C-alpha positions in Angstrom: 0.0 0.0 0.0 2.9 2.4 0.7 4.5 1.6 -2.6 1.5 1.2 -5.0 -1.0 3.5 -3.4 -3.4 5.6 -5.5 -1.2 8.7 -5.4 1.6 6.8 -7.1 -0.5 4.4 -9.3 -3.0 6.6 -10.9 -2.9 9.5 -13.3 -1.6 13.0 -12.9 2.0 14.3 -12.4 4.3 12.3 -10.1 6.8 14.0 -7.9 10.4 12.9 -7.9 10.0 10.6 -4.9 7.1 8.8 -6.5 9.1 8.5 -9.7 12.1 7.1 -7.8 9.9 4.4 -6.1 8.5 3.3 -9.5 11.9 3.5 -11.2 13.8 1.5 -8.6 11.2 -1.3 -8.7 11.7 -1.6 -12.5 15.5 -1.6 -12.2 15.6 -4.2 -9.4 13.3 -6.7 -11.2 15.0 -6.1 -14.6 18.5 -6.7 -13.2 17.4 -9.7 -11.2 15.9 -11.2 -14.4 19.1 -10.5 -16.3 21.1 -12.3 -13.6 18.9 -15.4 -14.1 19.5 -15.0 -17.8 23.3 -15.0 -17.4 23.1 -18.1 -15.2 21.1 -19.8 -17.9 23.8 -18.9 -20.5 26.2 -21.1 -18.6 23.9 -24.1 -18.8 22.5 -23.9 -22.3 25.7 -25.0 -24.0 25.6 -22.2 -26.5 28.7 -21.9 -28.6 30.3 -20.2 -31.6 29.7 -16.8 -33.1 26.0 -16.7 -32.1 27.0 -17.1 -28.4 29.5 -14.3 -28.8 26.9 -11.9 -30.3 24.2 -12.7 -27.8 26.4 -12.5 -24.8 27.9 -9.2 -26.0 24.6 -7.5 -26.4 23.4 -8.6 -23.0 25.2 -5.8 -20.9 24.1 -3.3 -23.5 20.5 -4.3 -22.9 20.9 -4.2 -19.2 22.4 -0.7 -19.2 19.8 0.6 -21.6 16.9 -0.9 -19.7 18.2 0.4 -16.4 18.6 3.9 -17.8 15.1 3.8 -19.3 13.7 2.6 -15.9 15.5 5.4 -14.0 14.1 8.1 -16.3 10.7 6.2 -16.6 10.8 6.2 -20.4 9.1 3.1 -21.7 10.5 3.6 -25.2 14.0 3.3 -23.9 13.0 0.4 -21.7 11.6 -1.3 -24.8 15.0 -1.0 -26.6 16.9 -2.5 -23.7 14.3 -5.2 -22.9 14.2 -6.0 -26.6 17.8 -6.9 -26.7 17.5 -9.1 -23.6 14.3 -10.7 -24.9 16.0 -11.7 -28.2 19.0 -13.0 -26.4 17.0 -15.0 -23.9 14.8 -16.5 -26.6 17.8 -17.7 -28.6 19.4 -19.1 -25.5 16.2 -20.9 -24.4 15.6 -22.5 -27.8 19.3 -23.6 -27.9 18.9 -25.1 -24.4 15.8 -27.1 -25.4 17.5 -28.3 -28.6 20.6 -29.4 -26.7 18.5 -31.4 -24.2 17.2 -33.5 -27.1 20.7 -33.8 -28.7 22.2 -35.0 -25.4 19.4 -37.5 -25.0 19.5 -38.9 -28.6 23.2 -38.5 -29.3 24.1 -39.7 -32.8 20.5 -40.5 -33.6 19.4 -36.9 -33.3 19.5 -36.1 -37.1 17.5 -39.1 -38.1 15.0 -39.0 -35.2 11.3 -38.2 -35.9 9.6 -35.3 -34.4 7.7 -37.6 -32.0 11.0 -39.2 -30.8 12.5 -35.7 -30.2 9.5 -34.7 -28.2 9.7 -37.9 -26.1 13.4 -37.2 -25.5 12.5 -33.6 -24.4 9.7 -34.8 -22.1 12.0 -37.3 -20.5 13.9 -34.5 -18.8 11.0 -32.4 -17.3 13.3 -30.3 -15.0 15.6 -29.1 -17.8 12.7 -28.7 -20.1 10.7 -26.7 -17.6 13.8 -24.4 -17.0 14.2 -23.4 -20.6 10.5 -23.4 -21.4 9.9 -21.1 -18.5 12.6 -18.7 -19.7 11.3 -18.7 -23.2 7.6 -18.2 -22.4 8.4 -15.6 -19.8 9.8 -13.4 -22.6 6.6 -13.7 -24.6 4.6 -12.7 -21.5 6.7 -9.7 -20.8 6.0 -8.2 -24.2 2.4 -7.2 -23.5 3.5 -5.6 -20.2 5.9 -3.3 -22.0 3.2 -2.6 -24.6 0.9 -1.5 -21.7 3.7 0.7 -20.5 3.8 2.5 -23.8 0.0 3.1 -23.7 -0.4 3.8 -20.0 -1.1 7.5 -20.4 -3.3 7.3 -23.5 -5.4 4.4 -22.4 -4.9 2.8 -19.0 -5.1 6.0 -17.1 -8.5 7.0 -18.4 -11.0 7.3 -15.5 -13.0 4.3 -16.6 -9.8 2.1 -16.6 -8.8 2.8 -13.0 -9.6 -0.7 -11.7 -7.8 -2.4 -14.6 -4.7 -0.2 -14.2 -4.5 -0.9 -10.5 -4.9 -4.6 -11.1 -2.1 -4.5 -13.7 0.3 -2.5 -11.6 -0.1 -4.8 -8.6 -0.1 -8.1 -10.6 2.8 -7.6 -13.0 5.3 -6.9 -10.1 4.2 -10.2 -8.5 4.3 -12.1 -11.8 7.8 -11.0 -12.7 9.1 -11.7 -9.1 7.6 -15.2 -9.0 8.9 -16.0 -12.5 12.4 -15.3 -11.3 11.9 -17.4 -8.1 10.6 -20.3 -10.1 13.5 -20.2 -12.6 16.0 -20.2 -9.7 14.3 -23.1 -7.9 14.1 -25.3 -11.0 17.8 -24.5 -11.7 18.7 -25.4 -8.1 16.9 -28.8 -8.4 18.9 -29.7 -11.4 22.2 -28.2 -10.2 22.1 -30.0 -6.9 21.4 -33.2 -8.7 18.0 -34.2 -7.3 17.4 -37.7 -8.9 14.8 -40.3 -9.6 11.0 -40.1 -9.4 11.2 -37.0 -7.2 13.0 -35.1 -9.8 10.4 -35.9 -12.5 7.5 -35.0 -10.1 9.1 -31.7 -9.4 9.7 -31.0 -13.1 6.1 -31.6 -14.0 4.8 -29.8 -11.0 6.6 -26.6 -11.9 5.6 -27.1 -15.6 1.9 -27.4 -14.7 2.0 -24.6 -12.1 3.8 -22.2 -14.5 1.2 -22.8 -17.3 -1.7 -22.3 -14.9 -0.3 -19.2 -13.2 1.5 -16.9 -15.6 -0.4 -17.0 -18.9 -3.8 -16.6 -17.1 -2.4 -13.9 -14.9 -1.4 -12.0 -18.1 -4.9 -12.5 -19.5 -6.4 -11.3 -16.3 -4.2 -8.2 -16.3 -5.0 -7.1 -19.8 -8.6 -8.3 -20.1 -11.1 -6.1 -21.9 -13.0 -3.5 -19.9 -16.2 -5.6 -20.3 -14.6 -8.4 -18.3 -13.4 -6.1 -15.5 -15.5 -7.9 -12.9 -14.9 -11.4 -14.3 -12.9 -13.5 -11.8 -12.5 -16.8 -13.8 -8.9 -16.0 -14.9 -7.9 -15.1 -11.4 -9.4 -18.4 -10.0 -7.1 -20.4 -12.4 -4.2 -18.2 -11.3 -4.8 -19.1 -7.7 -4.9 -22.8 -8.5 -1.6 -22.4 -10.3 -0.1 -20.6 -7.4 -1.0 -23.4 -5.0 0.6 -25.9 -7.5 3.8 -23.8 -7.5 3.7 -23.5 -3.7 3.5 -27.3 -3.5 6.5 -27.5 -5.9 8.5 -25.1 -3.7 7.8 -27.1 -0.6 8.7 -30.4 -2.2 11.7 -28.8 -3.9 13.1 -27.4 -0.6 12.6 -30.9 0.9 14.5 -32.5 -2.0 17.3 -30.0 -1.8 17.7 -30.4 1.9 17.7 -34.1 1.6 20.2 -34.1 -1.3 22.6 -31.7 0.5 23.0 -34.2 3.3 24.6 -36.6 0.9 28.5 -36.6 0.9 29.7 -35.0 -2.3 31.1 -37.5 -4.9 34.7 -37.6 -5.8 35.9 -34.8 -8.0 37.1 -37.2 -10.7 33.8 -39.1 -10.8 31.4 -38.2 -13.7 28.6 -37.9 -11.1 30.4 -34.9 -9.6 29.6 -32.9 -12.8 26.4 -30.8 -12.5 23.9 -32.1 -15.0 23.4 -28.9 -16.9 26.2 -26.6 -15.6 28.9 -26.2 -18.2 31.9 -24.0 -17.5 33.0 -21.9 -20.4 36.1 -19.9 -21.1 35.0 -16.7 -22.8 36.9 -13.7 -23.9 35.2 -10.7 -25.4 38.3 -8.7 -26.3 38.8 -10.3 -29.7 35.2 -9.6 -30.5 35.5 -5.9 -29.8 38.8 -5.6 -31.6 37.7 -7.4 -34.8 
């Protein structure tokens, strides 16, 4: 209530303190999301010139987005976010593709589409991780679009309720997306195994699909559906599924951390999706 009260949320001119409150929320969430993106870069097994280009434009996107958030200019935010969205989509698709390649090995090229899907579904934690990152970018696009139209459309007197719902909901949505991505990554990184791993993977996959797409629909619903609560009900169901996933995930991580670490030279000591990379940007900038 102190942060998103009516004096800050709705229409009119904002003073510098109100602008700072809104701006720093944008910056904190955007930079947290960029951190998750950089962690995923190390796991997706991207390589070659494409990896160089995508990684090089990431800090440009972060700096541009942060400046746009500080001055509260959604057009500048769009430029910075656009660079990060493109990079994350490329990385996510590469990660999903490499899951299939790792599973099928030499049979990848000749495998049918159904065989590739079965290989992807056999690793629900990894699949959920890159799927979440990919779909999250598609869900962020409408939020930036709303930011561009906020003065012309969403701050009209008849849109007050929808604007307030959007402002409150999209902070929560972005924050929970980041938390889910980190939890799914932790489940894989700390090598949770067996049936529990599969249950966790499908739990987060189901919870994500119930929560975030329907939350976005609820946020940008037409004015005629302003009092319709069906979308929100589905979101609540998805949130409970995610909460169950977090509780089970924390139990699995605590249980797994009690195990003695395997020998360094053992293949089991290698994280399942964490791949260390040596990377030097200097030749790229000098070329």
